[in-house]
C-alpha positions in Angstrom: 20.8 -9.4 -27.4 24.5 -10.1 -27.2 25.6 -7.6 -24.6 28.4 -8.6 -22.3 27.3 -9.8 -18.9 28.2 -7.9 -15.8 30.3 -9.2 -12.8 28.5 -10.4 -9.7 29.9 -10.0 -6.1 28.9 -12.3 -3.3 30.5 -12.3 0.1 33.2 -10.0 -1.2 34.1 -12.4 -4.0 33.6 -11.0 -7.5 32.8 -13.4 -10.4 33.6 -12.0 -13.8 31.7 -12.9 -17.0 32.9 -16.3 -18.2 33.9 -17.4 -14.7 32.6 -20.1 -12.5 33.5 -19.9 -8.8 32.6 -21.5 -5.5 32.1 -19.2 -2.6 31.9 -20.0 1.1 29.5 -17.4 2.5 30.3 -16.9 6.2 27.3 -17.5 8.4 28.8 -17.4 11.8 30.4 -19.8 14.3 29.3 -22.8 16.3 29.6 -22.7 20.1 32.8 -24.8 19.5 34.2 -21.7 17.7 34.2 -23.6 14.4 33.2 -21.4 11.5 30.0 -22.2 9.5 29.5 -21.2 5.9 26.8 -21.3 3.3 28.2 -22.9 0.1 27.4 -20.9 -3.1 28.5 -21.6 -6.7 28.2 -18.8 -9.2 28.2 -19.3 -13.0 28.5 -16.0 -14.7 27.9 -16.3 -18.5 29.8 -14.2 -20.9 26.6 -12.8 -22.4 24.0 -10.8 -20.5 20.7 -12.3 -19.3 18.6 -13.0 -16.2 20.1 -13.8 -12.8 18.5 -16.9 -11.5 19.1 -18.3 -8.0 18.3 -22.0 -7.2 18.3 -22.8 -3.5 17.8 -26.0 -1.5 17.7 -27.2 2.1 16.1 -24.1 3.6 14.6 -26.9 5.7 17.7 -28.8 6.6 16.2 -32.3 6.3 14.9 -31.8 2.7 17.7 -33.4 0.7 16.4 -33.9 -2.8 17.2 -30.3 -3.7 20.8 -30.8 -2.8 21.1 -33.6 -5.3 19.1 -31.7 -7.9 21.6 -28.8 -7.7 24.6 -31.2 -7.9 23.3 -32.7 -11.1 22.3 -29.3 -12.5 25.8 -28.0 -12.1 27.1 -31.0 -14.2 24.8 -30.2 -17.2 27.1 -29.6 -20.2 24.7 -26.9 -21.7 25.8 -24.5 -18.9 28.9 -23.8 -20.9 26.5 -21.8 -23.2 24.8 -19.9 -20.3 23.5 -16.4 -20.8 23.1 -14.4 -17.7 24.1 -15.7 -14.3 23.2 -18.8 -12.2 23.5 -18.7 -8.4 23.3 -22.2 -6.9 22.9 -22.5 -3.2 22.5 -26.3 -2.3 22.5 -25.9 1.5 20.9 -22.7 2.9 20.2 -24.1 6.4 23.6 -25.6 7.3 22.7 -26.0 11.0 19.6 -28.1 10.2 21.4 -30.0 7.5 24.2 -31.1 9.9 21.6 -32.1 12.5 19.2 -33.8 10.0 16.6 -31.4 11.2 14.1 -29.1 9.5 14.8 -26.4 12.0 17.5 -24.3 13.4 19.0 -25.3 16.8 16.4 -23.1 18.6 13.6 -24.8 16.6 12.9 -21.8 14.4 11.8 -22.4 10.9 14.0 -20.5 8.4 11.1 -20.3 5.9 9.1 -18.3 8.5 12.0 -15.9 9.3 12.4 -13.9 6.1 13.4 -11.2 5.3 15.3 -11.5 8.6 17.5 -9.0 10.4 21.1 -8.4 11.3 20.4 -8.5 15.0 17.6 -11.0 15.5 17.7 -14.8 16.1 20.2 -17.0 14.3 17.5 -17.9 11.7 16.7 -14.2 11.2 20.4 -13.5 10.6 20.8 -16.3 8.1 17.6 -15.1 6.3 18.9 -11.6 6.2 22.3 -12.8 4.8 20.5 -14.8 2.1 18.3 -11.9 1.1 21.2 -9.5 1.1 23.8 -11.6 -0.7 21.7 -13.8 -3.0 18.0 -12.8 -3.5 18.6 -9.0 -3.9 20.9 -9.6 -6.8 18.6 -12.0 -8.6 15.8 -11.4 -11.2 14.2 -14.9 -10.7 14.3 -17.7 -8.2 13.6 -21.4 -7.7 13.4 -22.9 -4.2 13.5 -26.7 -3.9 11.6 -28.5 -1.2 10.3 -32.0 -0.2 7.5 -33.2 2.0 8.1 -33.4 5.8 9.4 -36.5 7.6 7.3 -39.5 6.7 5.3 -37.5 4.1 5.8 -37.8 0.4 4.8 -35.3 -2.3 4.0 -35.8 -5.9 6.2 -33.4 -8.0 4.4 -30.1 -8.0 4.9 -26.4 -8.4 3.5 -24.0 -5.7 3.5 -20.4 -6.7 1.6 -17.1 -6.8 -0.1 -17.7 -10.1 -1.8 -14.2 -10.0 1.6 -12.9 -11.2 1.9 -13.5 -15.0 5.7 -14.0 -15.0 5.5 -16.5 -12.2 2.7 -18.4 -14.0 4.7 -18.5 -17.2 7.7 -20.0 -15.5 5.5 -22.4 -13.5 4.1 -23.8 -16.6 7.5 -24.0 -18.2 8.9 -26.1 -15.2 6.7 -28.9 -16.5 5.3 -30.7 -13.4 1.9 -32.2 -14.1 0.3 -30.2 -11.3 0.6 -26.5 -10.3 -1.0 -25.1 -7.1 -1.8 -21.5 -6.6 -0.3 -21.2 -3.1 -1.0 -18.2 -0.9 2.1 -16.3 0.2 2.9 -16.8 3.9 4.3 -14.3 6.3 8.0 -14.9 6.8 8.5 -17.1 3.8 11.2 -16.7 1.2 8.5 -16.5 -1.5 6.8 -13.5 0.2 10.2 -11.7 0.8 11.2 -12.3 -2.8 7.9 -11.0 -4.1 8.3 -7.9 -2.0 11.4 -7.3 -4.2 9.4 -8.1 -7.4 11.3 -11.3 -7.9 9.2 -14.1 -9.3 9.9 -17.4 -7.5 8.8 -21.0 -7.9 8.6 -23.5 -5.1 9.2 -27.1 -6.2 7.8 -29.8 -3.9 8.6 -33.4 -4.4 9.5 -36.5 -2.4 10.1 -36.9 1.3 12.5 -35.5 3.9 15.7 -37.3 4.7 15.3 -39.5 1.5 16.6 -39.3 -2.0 13.8 -39.9 -4.5 15.1 -40.5 -8.0 11.8 -39.6 -9.6 11.6 -36.3 -7.7 15.2 -35.5 -8.4 14.8 -36.1 -12.2 11.8 -33.9 -12.3 13.6 -31.1 -10.4 16.6 -31.1 -12.7 14.5 -31.2 -15.8 12.2 -28.4 -14.5 15.1 -26.0 -13.7 16.6 -26.6 -17.1 13.2 -25.9 -18.7 12.8 -22.6 -16.8 16.3 -21.6 -17.8 15.4 -22.2 -21.5 12.2 -20.3 -21.0 14.3 -17.4 -19.8 16.6 -17.7 -22.8 19.5 -18.5 -20.4 20.1 -21.8 -22.2 19.5 -22.7 -25.9 16.3 -24.3 -26.9 16.1 -28.1 -27.4 14.5 -30.2 -30.0 13.0 -32.5 -27.4 9.2 -32.6 -27.3 7.9 -30.3 -24.5 5.7 -31.9 -21.9 1.9 -31.4 -22.0 0.7 -28.2 -20.4 0.3 -28.7 -16.6 -3.0 -28.5 -14.9 -3.7 -25.8 -12.3 -5.5 -27.1 -9.2 -8.5 -25.2 -8.1 -7.7 -26.0 -4.4 -6.4 -28.8 -2.2 -7.2 -30.2 1.2 -5.8 -32.9 3.6 -7.9 -35.9 4.6 -7.4 -36.8 8.2 -7.4 -40.0 10.2 -10.9 -40.7 11.7 -9.3 -42.6 14.7 -5.9 -43.6 16.1 -4.4 -46.8 15.1 -2.5 -48.6 12.3 -2.9 -47.0 8.8 -2.9 -49.2 5.7 -2.7 -47.0 2.5 -4.5 -48.2 -0.6 -3.9 -45.4 -3.1 -0.6 -44.0 -4.2 0.8 -40.5 -5.2 -0.7 -39.5 -8.5 -3.8 -41.7 -8.2 -7.2 -40.4 -9.3 -9.9 -40.6 -6.6 -13.6 -40.2 -6.8 -15.9 -38.7 -4.2 -17.6 -41.2 -1.9 -16.3 -44.1 -4.1 -12.6 -44.5 -3.6 -11.4 -46.1 -0.4 -8.1 -44.3 0.4 -7.1 -46.7 3.2 -8.1 -48.3 6.5 -7.2 -47.4 10.1 -7.5 -50.2 12.6 -6.5 -51.1 16.2 -3.7 -53.6 16.6 -6.2 -56.5 16.9 -8.2 -55.5 13.8 -11.4 -55.3 15.9 -12.1 -51.6 15.3 -11.5 -50.7 11.6 -12.5 -47.5 9.8 -12.4 -47.1 6.1 -11.2 -43.7 4.8 -13.3 -42.7 1.8 -12.4 -39.8 -0.5 -14.6 -36.8 0.5 -14.1 -35.2 -2.9 -12.7 -36.1 -6.3 -9.2 -35.2 -7.3 -5.5 -36.3 -7.6 -3.4 -37.5 -4.6 -0.5 -35.1 -4.4 0.7 -35.9 -0.9 0.6 -39.0 1.4 1.6 -40.1 4.8 4.1 -42.9 4.6 4.1 -43.8 8.4 1.6 -46.5 9.3 1.1 -45.2 12.8 -1.5 -42.4 13.2 -3.3 -40.5 15.8 -6.9 -39.3 15.4 -6.8 -36.1 13.2 -3.4 -36.8 11.6 -3.1 -35.6 8.0 -3.0 -38.7 5.8 -3.8 -37.8 2.2 -3.4 -34.4 0.4 -5.8 -34.3 -2.5 -5.9 -31.6 -5.2 -9.2 -30.6 -6.9 -9.4 -29.9 -10.6 -12.1 -28.9 -13.1 -11.1 -31.9 -15.1 -9.6 -34.7 -12.9 -9.3 -37.0 -15.9 -7.0 -34.5 -17.7 -4.9 -34.0 -14.5 -4.5 -37.8 -14.2 -3.5 -38.1 -17.8 -0.8 -35.4 -17.2 0.6 -37.4 -14.3 0.9 -40.5 -16.5 2.7 -38.6 -19.2 5.0 -37.0 -16.7 5.9 -40.3 -15.1 6.6 -41.9 -18.4 8.9 -39.1 -19.6 11.0 -39.2 -16.4 11.3 -43.0 -16.4 12.4 -43.1 -20.0 15.7 -44.9 -20.6 17.1 -41.9 -22.6 16.3 -39.3 -19.9 19.4 -37.1 -19.8 19.6 -36.2 -16.1 19.3 -39.6 -14.5 21.2 -41.2 -11.6 24.3 -42.0 -13.7 25.2 -38.3 -13.9 
């Protein structure tokens, strides 16, 4: 139980038990010959325990995770860490610099894993991340947001068929968990091939800080670390058990035009009863109401009022008990907006 931790080496830099070090993991050079690096901070506890990596900005325009990791690294309880925390706030540096989801050649890093030493730039970065970070970890949390102009309710997406992943997904504490299929080329699939349980946290919108989503992310990572016994338990009341969605689907625009949204993230909708919004032409002569095609909770929404026919507008998750899911969302919102929330903006 109290065995001494072991040292961890990343990028040729060894971090000994009890040390905390920042490492610039060399990625390559720009065409200007300027070097590029992946920033990594390693906290190696004195006592043995799991090795958890927390990563953000795999999509370079998804910024909430960068702030989540910044706040996480300021949490005083980390002085009592068991095991090792590897924090990687900006995985896709090229996309981050260019405010883009993608690499310069428009490749998606999260479709490039496990990568290769001799492939595209994205494949090389994926290979570096797998070799230096993922292969040394026992668990992982990957932080994401919705795409540009799309907001997500805080949610965990994971392979819930794996018992350890399900346990950690429930510990994270979001009101909603989705059993999300593994996709070829994704970090989650590559990590699972190494038997590393990994959670994907989705919340907020690209290129925006969302205080609600950030608070939920910091709190969730801390809860997972406590579940793994990396941090001491707390006397704070745990959140109600999250609800696992049966499935989810996008509702699409029936015509092109101006979109007026009438329901918000976290709202409960009823099949054939709830009007989600209206799409109209600029004169208001041709208007189409968008009615919920099934009952559920809104977990994703388009924030842009300009739509083309077929554009995804609302992401709705289905549950066996929609009323319980809606209650969980309310409880979660209340806890994150509390005045005594410990990981708020002032940190």
